[in-house]
mmCIF file of the C-alpha atoms, coordinates in Angstrom:
data_MODEL
# 
_entry.id   MODEL 
# 
loop_
_atom_site.group_PDB 
_atom_site.id 
_atom_site.type_symbol 
_atom_site.label_atom_id 
_atom_site.label_alt_id 
_atom_site.label_comp_id 
_atom_site.label_asym_id 
_atom_site.label_entity_id 
_atom_site.label_seq_id 
_atom_site.pdbx_PDB_ins_code 
_atom_site.Cartn_x 
_atom_site.Cartn_y 
_atom_site.Cartn_z 
_atom_site.occupancy 
_atom_site.B_iso_or_equiv 
_atom_site.pdbx_formal_charge 
_atom_site.auth_seq_id 
_atom_site.auth_comp_id 
_atom_site.auth_asym_id 
_atom_site.auth_atom_id 
_atom_site.pdbx_PDB_model_num 
ATOM 1  C CA . MET A 1 1  ? 8.347   1.715   -11.760 1.00 0.00 ? 1  MET A CA 1 
ATOM 2  C CA . ARG A 1 2  ? 5.738   1.774   -14.310 1.00 0.00 ? 2  ARG A CA 1 
ATOM 3  C CA . THR A 1 3  ? 3.103   1.860   -11.670 1.00 0.00 ? 3  THR A CA 1 
ATOM 4  C CA . LEU A 1 4  ? 4.729   4.908   -9.847  1.00 0.00 ? 4  LEU A CA 1 
ATOM 5  C CA . GLU A 1 5  ? 5.208   6.785   -13.225 1.00 0.00 ? 5  GLU A CA 1 
ATOM 6  C CA . LYS A 1 6  ? 1.442   6.304   -13.777 1.00 0.00 ? 6  LYS A CA 1 
ATOM 7  C CA . ALA A 1 7  ? 0.555   7.514   -10.063 1.00 0.00 ? 7  ALA A CA 1 
ATOM 8  C CA . GLU A 1 8  ? -1.456  10.839  -9.909  1.00 0.00 ? 8  GLU A CA 1 
ATOM 9  C CA . PRO A 1 9  ? 0.702   13.666  -8.849  1.00 0.00 ? 9  PRO A CA 1 
ATOM 10 C CA . GLU A 1 10 ? -0.931  13.766  -5.339  1.00 0.00 ? 10 GLU A CA 1 
ATOM 11 C CA . LEU A 1 11 ? -0.188  9.980   -4.874  1.00 0.00 ? 11 LEU A CA 1 
ATOM 12 C CA . ALA A 1 12 ? 3.574   10.561  -6.077  1.00 0.00 ? 12 ALA A CA 1 
ATOM 13 C CA . ALA A 1 13 ? 3.973   13.627  -3.869  1.00 0.00 ? 13 ALA A CA 1 
ATOM 14 C CA . ASP A 1 14 ? 2.858   11.365  -1.146  1.00 0.00 ? 14 ASP A CA 1 
ATOM 15 C CA . LEU A 1 15 ? 4.942   8.509   -1.761  1.00 0.00 ? 15 LEU A CA 1 
ATOM 16 C CA . ILE A 1 16 ? 8.221   10.974  -2.172  1.00 0.00 ? 16 ILE A CA 1 
ATOM 17 C CA . GLU A 1 17 ? 7.230   12.609  1.132   1.00 0.00 ? 17 GLU A CA 1 
ATOM 18 C CA . ASN A 1 18 ? 6.536   9.579   3.157   1.00 0.00 ? 18 ASN A CA 1 
ATOM 19 C CA . GLY A 1 19 ? 8.179   6.540   1.233   1.00 0.00 ? 19 GLY A CA 1 
ATOM 20 C CA . VAL A 1 20 ? 6.922   2.990   0.890   1.00 0.00 ? 20 VAL A CA 1 
ATOM 21 C CA . HIS A 1 21 ? 5.637   1.069   3.358   1.00 0.00 ? 21 HIS A CA 1 
ATOM 22 C CA . ILE A 1 22 ? 6.177   -2.618  3.070   1.00 0.00 ? 22 ILE A CA 1 
ATOM 23 C CA . CYS A 1 23 ? 4.520   -5.516  4.619   1.00 0.00 ? 23 CYS A CA 1 
ATOM 24 C CA . GLY A 1 24 ? 3.810   -9.138  4.365   1.00 0.00 ? 24 GLY A CA 1 
ATOM 25 C CA . GLY A 1 25 ? 5.839   -12.034 4.185   1.00 0.00 ? 25 GLY A CA 1 
ATOM 26 C CA . GLY A 1 26 ? 7.892   -10.668 1.160   1.00 0.00 ? 26 GLY A CA 1 
ATOM 27 C CA . SER A 1 27 ? 8.965   -7.641  3.059   1.00 0.00 ? 27 SER A CA 1 
ATOM 28 C CA . LEU A 1 28 ? 10.832  -9.942  5.360   1.00 0.00 ? 28 LEU A CA 1 
ATOM 29 C CA . LEU A 1 29 ? 13.055  -11.063 2.699   1.00 0.00 ? 29 LEU A CA 1 
ATOM 30 C CA . ARG A 1 30 ? 16.465  -9.919  3.648   1.00 0.00 ? 30 ARG A CA 1 
ATOM 31 C CA . GLY A 1 31 ? 17.290  -6.857  1.484   1.00 0.00 ? 31 GLY A CA 1 
ATOM 32 C CA . MET A 1 32 ? 13.969  -6.552  -0.054  1.00 0.00 ? 32 MET A CA 1 
ATOM 33 C CA . ASP A 1 33 ? 13.869  -2.912  1.277   1.00 0.00 ? 33 ASP A CA 1 
ATOM 34 C CA . VAL A 1 34 ? 17.213  -1.942  -0.112  1.00 0.00 ? 34 VAL A CA 1 
ATOM 35 C CA . VAL A 1 35 ? 16.349  -3.524  -3.664  1.00 0.00 ? 35 VAL A CA 1 
ATOM 36 C CA . LEU A 1 36 ? 12.971  -1.423  -3.679  1.00 0.00 ? 36 LEU A CA 1 
ATOM 37 C CA . ALA A 1 37 ? 14.615  1.775   -2.610  1.00 0.00 ? 37 ALA A CA 1 
ATOM 38 C CA . ASN A 1 38 ? 17.217  1.547   -5.309  1.00 0.00 ? 38 ASN A CA 1 
ATOM 39 C CA . ALA A 1 39 ? 14.836  0.472   -7.856  1.00 0.00 ? 39 ALA A CA 1 
ATOM 40 C CA . THR A 1 40 ? 12.397  3.542   -7.033  1.00 0.00 ? 40 THR A CA 1 
ATOM 41 C CA . GLY A 1 41 ? 14.666  6.077   -5.462  1.00 0.00 ? 41 GLY A CA 1 
ATOM 42 C CA . LEU A 1 42 ? 12.057  6.358   -2.506  1.00 0.00 ? 42 LEU A CA 1 
ATOM 43 C CA . LYS A 1 43 ? 12.435  5.863   1.240   1.00 0.00 ? 43 LYS A CA 1 
ATOM 44 C CA . VAL A 1 44 ? 11.486  2.320   2.121   1.00 0.00 ? 44 VAL A CA 1 
ATOM 45 C CA . ILE A 1 45 ? 10.046  1.752   5.687   1.00 0.00 ? 45 ILE A CA 1 
ATOM 46 C CA . HIS A 1 46 ? 9.158   -1.813  7.379   1.00 0.00 ? 46 HIS A CA 1 
ATOM 47 C CA . VAL A 1 47 ? 5.674   -1.566  9.140   1.00 0.00 ? 47 VAL A CA 1 
ATOM 48 C CA . ASP A 1 48 ? 5.259   -2.940  12.592  1.00 0.00 ? 48 ASP A CA 1 
ATOM 49 C CA . ASP A 1 49 ? 3.938   -6.664  12.555  1.00 0.00 ? 49 ASP A CA 1 
ATOM 50 C CA . PRO A 1 50 ? 4.210   -7.011  8.665   1.00 0.00 ? 50 PRO A CA 1 
ATOM 51 C CA . LEU A 1 51 ? 2.775   -10.744 9.030   1.00 0.00 ? 51 LEU A CA 1 
ATOM 52 C CA . SER A 1 52 ? -0.472  -9.498  10.492  1.00 0.00 ? 52 SER A CA 1 
ATOM 53 C CA . CYS A 1 53 ? -1.214  -5.623  9.593   1.00 0.00 ? 53 CYS A CA 1 
ATOM 54 C CA . VAL A 1 54 ? -2.833  -6.358  6.103   1.00 0.00 ? 54 VAL A CA 1 
ATOM 55 C CA . ALA A 1 55 ? -5.643  -8.638  7.718   1.00 0.00 ? 55 ALA A CA 1 
ATOM 56 C CA . ARG A 1 56 ? -5.868  -5.759  10.890  1.00 0.00 ? 56 ARG A CA 1 
ATOM 57 C CA . GLY A 1 57 ? -5.942  -3.242  8.073   1.00 0.00 ? 57 GLY A CA 1 
ATOM 58 C CA . THR A 1 58 ? -8.570  -5.334  6.180   1.00 0.00 ? 58 THR A CA 1 
ATOM 59 C CA . SER A 1 59 ? -10.660 -5.932  9.383   1.00 0.00 ? 59 SER A CA 1 
ATOM 60 C CA . VAL A 1 60 ? -10.997 -2.170  9.782   1.00 0.00 ? 60 VAL A CA 1 
ATOM 61 C CA . PHE A 1 61 ? -12.268 -1.352  6.234   1.00 0.00 ? 61 PHE A CA 1 
ATOM 62 C CA . LEU A 1 62 ? -14.857 -4.153  6.464   1.00 0.00 ? 62 LEU A CA 1 
ATOM 63 C CA . GLU A 1 63 ? -16.073 -2.757  9.708   1.00 0.00 ? 63 GLU A CA 1 
ATOM 64 C CA . ASN A 1 64 ? -16.199 0.608   8.206   1.00 0.00 ? 64 ASN A CA 1 
ATOM 65 C CA . LEU A 1 65 ? -17.515 -0.630  4.585   1.00 0.00 ? 65 LEU A CA 1 
ATOM 66 C CA . GLU A 1 66 ? -20.610 1.723   4.515   1.00 0.00 ? 66 GLU A CA 1 
ATOM 67 C CA . ILE A 1 67 ? -18.284 4.740   4.943   1.00 0.00 ? 67 ILE A CA 1 
ATOM 68 C CA . TRP A 1 68 ? -15.775 3.610   2.273   1.00 0.00 ? 68 TRP A CA 1 
ATOM 69 C CA . LYS A 1 69 ? -17.272 1.616   0.072   1.00 0.00 ? 69 LYS A CA 1 
ATOM 70 C CA . ASN A 1 70 ? -16.823 4.163   -2.555  1.00 0.00 ? 70 ASN A CA 1 
ATOM 71 C CA . ALA A 1 71 ? -13.238 3.522   -2.479  1.00 0.00 ? 71 ALA A CA 1 
ATOM 72 C CA . LEU A 1 72 ? -13.829 0.050   -3.887  1.00 0.00 ? 72 LEU A CA 1 
ATOM 73 C CA . ASP A 1 73 ? -13.858 -0.721  -7.928  1.00 0.00 ? 73 ASP A CA 1 
ATOM 74 C CA . ASP A 1 74 ? -16.846 -2.780  -7.968  1.00 0.00 ? 74 ASP A CA 1 
ATOM 75 C CA . GLY A 1 75 ? -16.274 -3.645  -11.530 1.00 0.00 ? 75 GLY A CA 1 
ATOM 76 C CA . GLY A 1 76 ? -19.674 -2.470  -12.755 1.00 0.00 ? 76 GLY A CA 1 
ATOM 77 C CA . ARG A 1 77 ? -21.486 -4.446  -9.757  1.00 0.00 ? 77 ARG A CA 1 
ATOM 78 C CA . SER A 1 78 ? -23.414 -2.770  -7.118  1.00 0.00 ? 78 SER A CA 1 
ATOM 79 C CA . TRP A 1 79 ? -22.717 -3.255  -3.169  1.00 0.00 ? 79 TRP A CA 1 
ATOM 80 C CA . GLU A 1 80 ? -26.100 -2.650  -2.241  1.00 0.00 ? 80 GLU A CA 1 
# 
C-alpha cells in the first residue's frame, strides 16, 4: 500500500482504470487475487501464461534495449 500511495498521479490513474495484473508463481497461489484486491481496492487480473510472461517480456525489452535504455535506473553507471 505504501508503494501505491507514493505512485505518480498518472500511474495511480492507470491502476484505477486498468487494475493490477499479477504474474509469476506467486500469482498462482489460491486466493492471491482476492487478497490483493481486498488490500488495495483495485481490480486484480491474472495474466495469460503467468509462469513465462516475465521472461518473454524481458526478452522483448532486451531486444529493444537501445530504444528503451532510458527507462532503466543505472545507479550512476553508463550503459554505453
